[in-house]
C-alpha positions, 0 to 999 in steps of 0.5 A, spaced: 368 378 146 363 383 141 362 382 134 369 383 130 367 382 123 366 389 119 365 391 112 372 394 115 377 392 120 379 397 123 383 398 130 377 398 134 379 395 141 375 388 139 380 387 133 386 389 137 384 384 142 384 379 137 390 380 134 393 379 141 389 374 142 390 369 136 398 371 137 398 374 130 404 379 134 408 373 135 410 372 129 409 377 125 410 386 125 408 391 120 415 393 118 420 387 118 420 380 119 420 376 125 418 369 124 412 370 117 413 375 114 412 383 115 404 385 114 405 390 110 409 384 105 403 380 105 399 386 103 403 387 097 404 380 095 396 379 095 394 387 092 392 385 086 388 379 088 380 379 088 380 374 093 385 376 098 380 376 104 379 369 103 386 366 101 388 369 108 383 367 112 384 360 109 392 361 111 390 364 118 385 357 118 389 352 115 396 354 116 401 354 110 408 351 109 412 354 103 409 361 102 414 365 105 420 360 106 421 353 110 418 355 117 411 353 116 405 358 119 401 354 124 393 353 123 388 357 127 383 352 125 378 355 132 378 362 130 371 362 126 369 365 119 369 371 121 374 372 126 379 369 120 376 374 116 376 380 120 384 379 121 385 378 113 382 385 113 385 387 119 391 384 116 390 387 108 390 395 112 397 395 115 400 397 109 397 405 110 398 404 117 405 402 115 407 408 110 
């Protein structure tokens, strides 16, 4: 796979493939809660957080429990730091796509 990291995680084919391969869309959608929160809700929660990308990256890598209810998010520890950052940046751009 080509490098997916960038200053802005857009909807390039590499990013779309990473999102699909990581299983994000199995539990999340842009507008509606599935198993996990809608991406627009993640954006709303983290929009004022200057460390949003780092915090979301860590949640993706390590999984999380209790941030969005009782259902735990599984860890994705096999993703590289670059992939984690790309996914977090992509998530934080979803509000604009949903509006």
